[in-house]
C-alpha positions in Angstrom: -21.0 2.9 14.3 -17.9 4.3 13.2 -15.4 1.9 11.3 -12.5 3.9 13.4 -13.6 2.2 16.5 -13.8 -1.2 15.8 -12.4 -2.3 12.1 -9.8 0.2 11.7 -8.8 1.2 15.4 -5.5 0.0 15.0 -3.8 1.6 12.0 -0.4 3.1 11.0 0.5 5.6 8.1 3.3 5.3 6.6 4.7 8.5 5.0 5.6 8.6 1.2 9.4 8.0 1.0 9.7 10.4 -2.2 7.6 13.2 -3.4 6.6 10.7 -6.4 5.4 7.8 -4.2 2.0 7.5 -2.6 1.8 6.7 1.2 0.4 4.0 2.2 -1.9 3.0 5.7 -2.1 -0.7 7.2 -5.2 -1.2 9.0 -4.6 -4.1 11.5 -8.2 -5.9 11.0 -9.6 -7.2 14.3 -8.4 -11.0 14.7 -12.5 -12.0 14.7 -13.0 -10.3 10.9 -9.7 -11.1 9.6 -8.8 -13.7 7.2 -7.6 -14.6 3.5 -7.5 -11.9 1.0 -5.6 -9.5 4.2 -1.8 -9.3 3.5 -0.3 -11.3 6.0 -3.9 -12.6 7.1 -4.8 -9.1 8.8 -3.8 -6.2 7.5 -6.1 -4.2 4.8 -3.4 -1.7 2.9 -4.4 1.5 1.4 -2.8 3.4 -0.6 -2.9 7.3 -0.3 -1.6 9.8 -2.8 -2.1 13.3 -1.5 -2.8 14.9 1.9 -6.6 15.5 0.3 -7.1 11.9 0.2 -5.7 11.2 3.7 -8.3 14.1 5.3 -10.9 12.4 3.3 -9.9 8.9 4.2 -9.7 9.7 8.0 -13.7 11.6 7.9 -14.9 7.7 5.9 -13.3 5.8 8.6 -15.1 8.5 11.3 -18.2 8.6 9.8 -20.8 6.9 11.6 -22.9 4.3 9.6 -25.3 1.4 10.5 -23.1 -1.1 10.1 -19.9 -2.3 9.2 -18.4 -1.7 5.7 -14.5 -2.4 4.4 -12.4 0.6 4.1 -12.3 0.7 0.5 -13.0 4.5 -0.3 -9.8 5.1 -2.3 -9.1 1.2 -3.5 -11.2 1.9 -7.0 -10.3 5.3 -7.9 -7.8 5.8 -10.5 -4.4 6.8 -9.4 -3.5 10.2 -9.8 0.0 10.1 -10.2 1.5 7.9 -13.5 5.1 6.8 -14.0 7.1 5.4 -17.5 9.0 2.4 -15.1 8.4 0.1 -12.6 8.7 1.3 -9.5 9.5 -0.5 -6.1 9.0 1.5 -3.0 10.0 0.2 0.6 7.8 1.0 3.6 9.7 0.4 6.7 7.5 0.5 9.7 7.8 3.2 12.6 6.6 1.0 15.5 7.5 -2.5 16.3 4.9 -4.9 15.5 4.1 -3.7 12.2 4.5 -5.2 8.2 7.2 -4.1 6.1 5.5 -3.2 2.8 6.4 -3.1 -0.9 4.8 -1.5 -3.2 5.0 -1.3 -6.5 3.7 1.1 -8.9 3.3 0.0 -12.4 3.2 2.2 -15.4 -0.2 2.1 -17.4 0.6 0.0 -20.1 1.6 -2.9 -17.8 -1.7 -2.3 -15.7 -3.7 -1.9 -18.9 -2.5 -5.3 -20.6 -3.2 -7.1 -17.6 -6.9 -6.7 -18.3 -10.1 -5.6 -16.9 -9.8 -7.2 -13.0 -10.5 -4.5 -10.6 -8.5 -6.5 -7.9 -5.7 -7.2 -9.6 -4.0 -3.1 -9.5 -5.3 -1.0 -6.3 -6.6 2.5 -8.0 -5.6 0.7 -11.1 -1.9 1.2 -10.3 -0.6 -0.4 -8.0 0.2 -4.0 -6.3 1.3 -4.1 -2.9 3.1 -7.2 -0.7 3.4 -7.3 3.0 5.8 -9.0 5.1 6.8 -9.6 8.7 10.7 -9.0 8.7 13.3 -7.3 6.7 14.8 -10.3 5.7 11.3 -11.4 4.1 10.7 -8.3 2.1 14.3 -7.8 0.5 14.4 -11.3 -0.2 10.6 -10.7 -1.9 11.8 -7.7 -3.6 15.2 -9.6 -4.9 13.1 -12.2 -6.4 10.9 -9.5 -8.4 13.8 -7.7 -9.7 15.5 -11.0 -11.2 12.5 -11.6 -13.0 13.7 -8.9 -15.3 17.2 -9.8 -15.7 19.2 -7.8 -17.8 16.7 -5.9 -18.4 16.5 -4.0 -15.2 18.2 -0.9 -14.1 18.4 -0.8 -10.0 18.3 2.6 -8.6 18.0 3.0 -4.7 17.2 6.3 -3.8 17.2 7.6 -0.2 14.0 8.9 1.4 12.9 12.4 1.8 13.5 13.2 5.5 11.7 11.8 8.0 9.7 9.2 5.9 9.9 5.4 6.8 10.8 4.0 3.3 12.7 4.0 0.5 12.6 3.1 -3.7 
């Protein structure tokens, strides 16, 4: 049994919008296996920091195994990227029917302050949310930024050519 035949048969790679950002992959988990704990009740989102990890992850999904298992190969791996500022990244779907993804990269001091919960931050540095519409995405982002009040400095940086998001 291969994960890419069943559990991860439908997936979409969202390319990195900037050289400092990771890519993300959304896996549309089949309805029989989907539920609470997944983004929008059905998407498993994976943070992929470089091309080697993408190749490793695709190999993991294609490997023969005796039973289904979570596609969590990279989830608890330490992040290779550092940031000094809380950074939000917009990942727009390149195909209809896929979610808008908001990825937040947290400086290690903030992630460390959250404690030892391995489920709090993907790879010890990222949080993410998925939204059905661009409007829902924009509203959530505004809510996050407004928490910082006057301390926030918002800069919108256009994506790299061919990328599907913003920072």
